[in-house]
C-alpha positions as CSV (number, residue, x, y, z in Angstrom):
1,M,292.3,131.8,-62.9
2,S,294.7,132.1,-59.8
3,L,294.8,133.1,-56.3
4,S,297.5,135.7,-57.4
5,R,295.5,137.1,-60.6
6,L,292.7,137.4,-57.8
7,R,294.5,140.0,-55.7
8,Q,295.8,142.2,-58.7
9,L,292.3,142.4,-60.5
10,L,290.7,143.1,-56.7
11,C,293.4,145.8,-55.9
12,R,293.3,147.5,-59.4
13,G,289.1,147.1,-59.5
14,Q,289.5,149.0,-56.0
15,Q,291.8,151.7,-57.6
16,N,290.2,152.6,-60.5
17,I,286.7,152.8,-59.1
18,P,285.9,156.7,-59.6
19,K,285.6,158.0,-56.3
20,D,283.7,161.0,-58.0
21,G,281.9,159.5,-60.0
22,N,284.1,159.8,-63.7
23,K,283.1,157.2,-66.0
24,E,286.1,157.7,-68.3
25,V,288.6,156.3,-66.0
26,L,286.9,152.6,-66.1
27,L,287.4,153.2,-69.8
28,N,291.0,153.1,-69.6
29,N,291.1,149.3,-68.3
30,S,290.5,146.3,-70.5
31,P,286.6,144.7,-70.6
32,E,288.0,141.7,-68.9
33,D,289.8,143.8,-65.9
34,V,286.7,145.6,-65.4
35,G,284.1,143.0,-65.3
36,W,286.2,141.0,-62.8
37,S,286.4,144.6,-60.6
38,R,282.7,144.8,-60.6
39,Y,282.5,141.4,-59.6
40,L,284.9,141.8,-56.6
41,V,283.4,145.2,-55.8
42,K,280.2,143.7,-55.3
43,L,281.2,140.7,-53.7
44,E,283.3,143.1,-51.2
45,V,279.9,145.1,-50.7
46,E,277.7,142.2,-50.0
47,T,280.2,140.6,-47.2
48,V,280.4,144.1,-45.5
49,M,276.5,144.2,-45.4
50,R,276.4,140.2,-44.0
51,R,278.4,141.4,-41.5
52,R,276.8,144.4,-40.7
53,Q,273.2,142.3,-40.4
54,L,274.7,139.7,-38.4
55,S,276.1,142.3,-35.7
56,S,272.4,143.9,-35.9
57,T,270.9,140.8,-34.9
58,R,273.5,139.8,-31.9
59,V,272.5,143.6,-30.8
60,L,269.2,142.9,-30.8
61,L,269.2,139.3,-29.1
62,K,271.4,140.8,-26.3
63,T,268.8,144.0,-26.2
64,S,265.6,141.2,-25.9
65,V,267.8,138.8,-23.4
66,T,268.2,142.1,-21.0
67,T,264.9,143.1,-21.4
68,V,263.6,140.3,-19.7
69,L,266.0,139.9,-17.2
70,S,265.0,143.2,-15.9
71,I,261.3,142.8,-16.6
72,C,261.7,139.3,-13.9
73,L,263.8,141.3,-12.0
74,L,261.1,144.0,-11.5
75,F,258.6,141.7,-11.0
76,L,260.4,139.7,-8.1
77,I,261.1,143.3,-6.2
78,F,257.3,144.3,-6.7
79,Y,256.4,141.0,-5.3
80,T,258.2,141.0,-2.2
81,I,256.9,144.1,-1.6
82,V,253.6,143.7,-1.8
83,L,254.1,140.7,0.5
84,I,256.2,142.9,3.3
85,F,253.7,145.4,3.2
86,F,250.5,143.8,2.5
87,T,250.2,140.2,3.7
88,P,251.0,140.1,7.1
89,V,252.8,136.5,8.1
90,V,251.6,135.0,11.1
91,P,254.3,132.1,12.5
92,V,252.3,128.7,13.0
93,E,253.4,127.0,16.3
94,Y,254.7,123.5,16.2
95,N,251.3,122.5,18.4
96,E,248.9,124.0,15.9
97,W,250.9,122.7,13.4
98,R,250.2,119.1,14.5
99,A,246.6,119.8,15.1
100,R,246.3,120.5,11.6
101,H,248.1,117.8,10.3
102,R,247.1,114.8,12.2
103,L,244.5,112.5,11.3
104,K,241.2,113.4,13.0
105,L,238.6,110.9,14.4
106,I,235.4,110.7,12.9
107,A,232.5,109.1,14.8
108,K,230.4,106.9,11.8
109,I,227.1,106.7,11.6
110,K,225.0,103.3,13.0
111,S,221.6,102.8,13.2
112,G,220.2,103.0,16.8
113,S,220.0,106.3,19.0
114,E,219.4,109.3,17.7
115,S,222.3,111.3,18.8
116,H,224.7,108.9,16.9
117,K,223.1,110.1,13.4
118,K,225.3,113.3,13.7
119,T,229.0,112.6,12.7
120,D,231.6,114.5,14.9
121,Q,235.2,115.3,14.0
122,I,237.4,115.2,17.0
123,A,240.8,116.2,16.6
124,K,243.5,114.5,18.0
125,S,245.0,117.2,19.6
126,V,245.3,116.6,23.8
127,M,243.0,118.5,26.0
128,W,244.5,117.0,29.2
129,N,245.7,114.4,30.9
130,V,243.9,112.5,33.9
131,S,247.8,110.6,34.6
132,N,249.3,114.4,35.1
133,S,246.2,116.1,36.6
134,I,245.3,114.0,39.5
135,N,247.6,112.2,42.2
136,I,247.1,109.6,44.1
137,H,247.6,110.0,48.2
138,L,248.8,106.6,49.4
139,P,248.3,104.2,50.1
140,E,246.3,102.5,46.9
141,P,244.0,100.5,47.2
142,R,244.7,96.6,46.6
143,C,243.6,95.0,43.4
144,E,243.0,91.2,42.9
145,E,243.9,88.9,39.9
146,K,241.2,87.2,37.6
147,L,238.3,89.7,38.8
148,V,235.6,89.3,37.0
149,I,233.9,92.6,37.7
150,L,235.2,96.0,38.8
151,I,233.1,98.1,40.5
152,L,234.0,102.0,41.1
153,I,231.9,103.6,43.7
154,S,232.2,107.4,43.6
155,S,231.7,108.6,46.9
156,S,232.6,111.5,49.1
157,V,235.2,112.3,52.0
158,P,232.5,112.4,54.3
159,H,230.6,109.8,53.7
160,F,231.8,107.1,56.3
161,Q,228.5,105.1,57.0
162,Q,227.7,104.7,53.4
163,R,230.8,103.2,52.5
164,N,230.8,101.0,55.9
165,A,227.5,99.5,54.8
166,I,228.4,98.7,51.4
167,R,231.4,96.8,52.4
168,K,228.9,95.2,54.9
169,S,225.9,94.2,52.3
170,W,226.7,93.9,48.7
171,C,230.2,94.4,48.2
172,K,231.1,90.7,50.6
173,T,231.6,87.9,48.2
174,N,230.6,84.5,49.0
175,Q,230.7,83.2,45.8
176,D,234.3,82.5,44.0
177,K,236.8,84.7,45.9
178,Y,237.6,86.7,42.8
179,A,234.0,87.1,41.6
180,W,233.9,91.3,42.4
181,K,235.9,94.0,44.0
182,C,234.8,97.3,45.2
183,I,236.7,100.3,45.2
184,F,235.6,103.9,46.6
185,L,236.6,107.0,44.3
186,V,237.1,110.1,46.7
187,G,239.2,113.8,46.5
188,Q,240.5,116.2,48.5
189,P,237.7,117.7,51.3
190,E,237.3,121.5,51.0
191,E,238.4,123.7,53.9
192,S,236.2,123.3,57.1
193,G,236.2,123.0,60.2
194,N,236.8,119.9,60.5
195,F,239.0,119.4,58.0
196,I,242.1,118.1,59.7
197,E,240.0,115.2,61.2
198,L,238.0,114.1,58.4
199,I,241.6,113.9,56.5
200,Q,242.8,111.6,59.5
201,K,239.8,109.3,59.6
202,L,239.8,109.0,56.4
203,Q,243.8,107.9,55.8
204,K,242.5,105.3,58.8
205,E,239.9,103.9,56.7
206,K,242.2,103.5,53.7
207,E,245.0,101.3,56.1
208,N,242.1,99.2,57.0
209,N,240.2,98.4,53.8
210,R,242.6,99.1,51.5
211,D,239.5,100.0,48.7
212,I,239.9,103.9,48.4
213,L,241.4,105.7,45.7
214,H,242.2,109.0,46.6
215,G,242.9,111.9,43.8
216,S,244.0,115.2,44.9
217,Y,241.1,117.2,43.1
218,L,238.8,119.0,45.8
219,D,235.8,116.3,46.4
220,T,232.9,118.5,44.8
221,Y,230.0,118.0,42.6
222,R,231.8,119.7,39.6
223,N,234.9,117.6,40.0
224,L,232.8,114.2,39.4
225,T,234.4,113.9,35.8
226,Y,237.5,114.0,37.2
227,K,237.0,111.4,39.8
228,V,235.3,108.7,37.8
229,M,238.2,109.4,34.8
230,H,240.4,109.2,37.5
231,G,239.0,105.5,38.1
232,F,238.7,104.4,34.7
233,S,242.3,105.5,34.1
234,W,243.6,103.7,37.6
235,A,241.8,100.4,36.5
236,T,242.9,100.1,33.1
237,A,246.8,100.6,34.6
238,H,246.7,98.4,37.8
239,C,243.5,96.7,37.9
240,P,242.0,94.6,34.7
241,A,239.0,93.2,35.1
242,K,236.2,91.7,32.3
243,F,233.5,94.5,33.3
244,L,233.3,97.7,34.6
245,L,230.3,99.3,37.0
246,K,230.4,102.8,38.1
247,T,227.7,103.7,40.7
248,D,227.8,105.6,43.6
249,D,227.5,105.2,47.4
250,D,223.5,105.8,47.3
251,C,223.2,102.9,45.3
252,F,222.1,99.1,45.8
253,V,224.2,97.1,43.5
254,N,222.9,93.0,42.6
255,T,226.3,91.9,42.9
256,R,225.3,88.1,42.7
257,L,222.9,88.6,40.1
258,I,225.1,90.9,37.9
259,Y,227.8,88.3,38.5
260,D,226.2,85.8,36.5
261,L,224.4,88.3,33.8
262,A,228.4,89.4,33.1
263,L,229.4,86.4,32.8
264,H,226.7,85.4,30.8
265,H,227.9,88.1,28.1
266,Q,231.4,87.5,28.6
267,D,232.1,87.6,24.8
268,V,230.2,90.9,24.2
269,N,232.5,93.4,22.9
270,N,231.3,97.6,23.3
271,L,229.1,96.5,25.9
272,Y,228.2,100.2,28.1
273,I,224.4,99.4,29.3
274,G,222.1,101.1,32.0
275,T,219.6,104.0,32.2
276,V,219.3,105.6,28.4
277,S,217.0,108.5,28.2
278,N,215.8,109.3,25.0
279,D,213.9,112.2,25.8
280,M,216.2,115.0,24.3
281,E,214.7,118.6,26.4
282,K,217.0,116.0,29.0
283,R,219.7,115.7,27.4
284,K,219.9,119.7,26.6
285,V,222.4,121.3,27.8
286,I,222.1,123.9,30.5
287,R,224.3,127.2,30.0
288,N,222.5,128.8,33.2
289,V,225.6,129.7,35.3
290,A,223.3,129.3,38.6
291,N,222.4,125.7,37.6
292,R,224.9,122.8,39.3
293,W,224.8,121.1,36.2
294,H,225.7,124.0,34.0
295,V,228.3,123.6,31.0
296,V,229.7,126.6,29.4
297,Q,229.8,127.1,25.5
298,S,233.9,127.2,25.1
299,D,233.7,123.3,27.1
300,Y,230.6,121.8,25.0
301,N,229.8,123.8,21.9
302,E,226.8,121.7,21.2
303,E,222.9,122.0,21.9
304,Y,222.4,118.6,23.1
305,Y,224.4,115.9,24.4
306,P,224.6,112.6,22.6
307,S,222.6,109.5,24.3
308,Y,224.6,108.5,27.6
309,A,223.6,106.1,30.4
310,S,222.5,107.5,33.8
311,G,225.3,107.9,36.4
312,A,223.8,106.3,39.0
313,G,224.8,102.8,37.4
314,Y,226.0,101.9,33.9
315,L,228.3,98.5,33.3
316,M,230.8,98.1,30.4
317,S,233.1,95.4,29.0
318,W,236.6,96.1,29.8
319,D,237.6,96.9,25.8
320,T,234.9,99.6,26.4
321,V,236.7,100.8,29.5
322,E,240.2,101.3,27.7
323,K,238.3,103.0,24.6
324,F,237.2,105.7,26.8
325,V,240.5,106.3,28.8
326,S,242.3,106.3,25.1
327,I,240.1,108.8,23.7
328,S,239.3,110.8,26.8
329,P,243.1,112.9,26.9
330,Y,241.3,114.3,23.2
331,I,237.9,115.5,24.2
332,K,238.0,118.3,27.2
333,P,236.2,117.4,30.1
334,I,232.9,118.7,31.0
335,P,231.4,118.7,34.9
336,V,228.5,116.8,33.9
337,E,230.4,113.0,34.3
338,D,227.7,110.8,32.7
339,A,227.0,113.2,29.9
340,Y,231.0,113.0,29.5
341,V,231.3,109.6,29.4
342,G,228.3,109.6,26.4
343,I,230.4,112.1,24.5
344,M,233.2,109.7,24.6
345,A,231.1,106.9,23.6
346,Q,230.3,108.6,20.3
347,A,233.5,109.5,19.8
348,K,234.2,105.8,19.7
349,N,231.3,104.6,17.9
350,I,230.0,103.1,21.0
351,I,226.3,103.1,21.7
352,P,224.6,103.0,25.1
353,S,222.0,100.4,25.4
354,N,219.0,100.7,27.8
355,S,217.9,98.2,29.8
356,G,215.2,97.8,32.6
357,R,217.5,96.3,35.0
358,F,218.8,99.6,36.4
359,V,216.1,102.1,38.1
360,L,216.5,105.5,39.4
361,M,214.1,105.0,42.3
362,S,214.4,103.0,45.5
363,N,210.2,102.9,46.6
364,G,207.6,100.8,45.1
365,W,209.3,97.4,44.2
366,T,207.7,94.3,45.4
367,L,210.2,91.5,46.4
368,C,210.1,89.4,42.7
369,N,211.2,92.7,41.4
370,Y,214.8,91.9,43.1
371,A,215.4,88.8,41.0
372,Y,216.0,91.1,38.1
373,L,217.0,94.2,39.0
374,V,221.2,94.8,39.0
375,V,221.4,98.5,40.1
376,I,218.8,100.7,42.4
377,H,219.4,104.1,42.9
378,N,218.5,106.4,45.9
379,V,218.9,104.2,48.6
380,K,219.9,105.2,52.3
381,Y,223.0,103.8,53.5
382,H,220.7,102.1,56.1
383,Q,218.3,100.4,53.5
384,Q,221.7,98.5,51.6
385,E,221.9,94.9,54.3
386,E,217.9,94.8,54.0
387,L,218.1,95.4,49.9
388,T,220.7,92.6,49.6
389,H,218.7,90.1,52.2
390,Q,215.4,90.5,49.7
391,S,217.9,90.3,46.5
392,V,218.6,86.7,48.0
393,Q,215.2,85.7,48.9
394,A,213.8,86.8,45.2
395,T,217.0,84.5,43.8
396,E,215.4,81.5,45.3
397,K,211.9,82.4,45.8
398,C,210.8,84.2,42.4
399,L,212.5,82.2,39.6
400,G,210.7,78.9,40.0
401,G,209.1,77.9,36.7
402,R,211.2,80.4,34.6
403,S,213.4,79.9,31.9
404,Q,217.4,80.5,32.8
405,G,217.4,82.6,29.5
406,E,214.6,84.7,30.6
407,M,216.9,85.7,33.5
408,Y,219.8,86.4,31.6
409,T,217.7,88.8,29.2
410,W,219.1,92.6,29.8
411,N,215.6,94.1,29.0
């Protein structure tokens, strides 16, 4: 059937469909026309229904997408309101951010000292800088090249007699020209009636001897940590040696013996040796502010100090000194110098060694004892020359028949 015929039938079918439901109108058409008319009418109705269904589907889809978007938008608005009104935002400063994100130094556990069984963490955020905190009052000390032992002696400004006695006794060297070098550590005298006189006398002493490291800190007992760290920092920057001995101006040092011992142990690393106490009560942190050794909790929070060598005298290999200087900016200083050194040792995983050659009393020794003792504490300035003479005699008279290996054994 041609396309034109279909169109005619469609038109006739639409015209012949009774609008009032009268069936006689249909009977006036031929059976063929009536059949095609019904078919075409049915086809048109189905087409219209499909269009309506498609339109309904699109409307539904559009409505669903709009609903989802609306819900998301409402959620974002609600979440923003909650963040603003219920969660205060505190900005993190840059330094605090660095402290949180930088690596931490962890003291590993080693067998040995009881205090090193505990693992401490030290955040690598700078607490202080000894180089910026302490100015050197010129002239600077004179250093020598190829030193074996640098001896740092903690002294007070008025102790002119103590320093002169040491210069004339055990600090004199008659072996290798650069076997050892003594440097005295002093600070600023406190205001007093003879303040100007002390400064002038100290200035003259510095110019004549060139062996005084003069810091800008007040020369008080509770500033002893600044004084010692000043010495360590200056030494690593300006006066390198193989070993460093820290002691006080009321101590005798058997320099000839300690020089031989140092040469015998020149290949030892992490050396930190002196009088180390195993008594926990002696390492308990003092909180009573009336005590000269007290430390407030904000400066050091632990109940006990780690093991440390007495500040009267301890010997360190140069790598140990460098490690202490490198870690010190990250450890808040406390006014107990030798305990502070122990804290640095713990942070760098260096265990102090106890030796009977370092003693805290000057009385009761026989002549032959001076053949083994290297540091003796609580010595008067007028005893320095006598003890130096006895140490020389002991070396000559008391080592006969004993092996050289025994002489070089620390304990």
